[in-house]
N, C-alpha and C positions, 0 to 999 in steps of 0.2 A: 199097559194102561190099567189103572185101578178102576174097578167098577163103582157105580154110584153108591151101592150099599156099603162097600168097604170104606169108601171116602167118608160117608156119613158117620160110620162107626168110629173112625179115627178122629174126625174133627169134633164130634160131639162127646168125646170121652172125658173132656175136662169140664170145668164149671160153665163155660160159655157154650150155649146151644145155638146152632145156626139153622136158618130156614133152608128148605130144599134149593131155593133160588140162590142163596148165598153160598151154599156148598158147591153148586155148579160153577158159580163165578170164581170162587177160590181155586177150584180144581183147574179150570181153564187158564187162570192166571199162572198157576204153577207150571202147567204144561208149556205155556208161552215162555216162561223163564228158562225152562229146561231146553227148549228149542234154541233159544238165543245162546245159551251156554254151549250146546252141542255144535252150533254153527261156528262159534268162536274157537272151539277146540279144533274143528276141521280146518279152519283158516290157519291156525298155528302150525298145523302139520304141513300145509302147502307152502307157507311163507319161506321156510329155509330152502326149499327146493327152487323157488323162483329166484332167489338171490345168487345162486351158484352159476 
């Protein structure tokens, strides 16, 4: 997990500057996407075993 200071540094490195609330929302959204992707990956590992 990336801490808030590092997240702010990364997100505000470009032309667009984000508020602390926006940075938290973006970070939480990205963590949610990562969780979905991880669960999908785990499901794909289990699926071949179920069909045999």
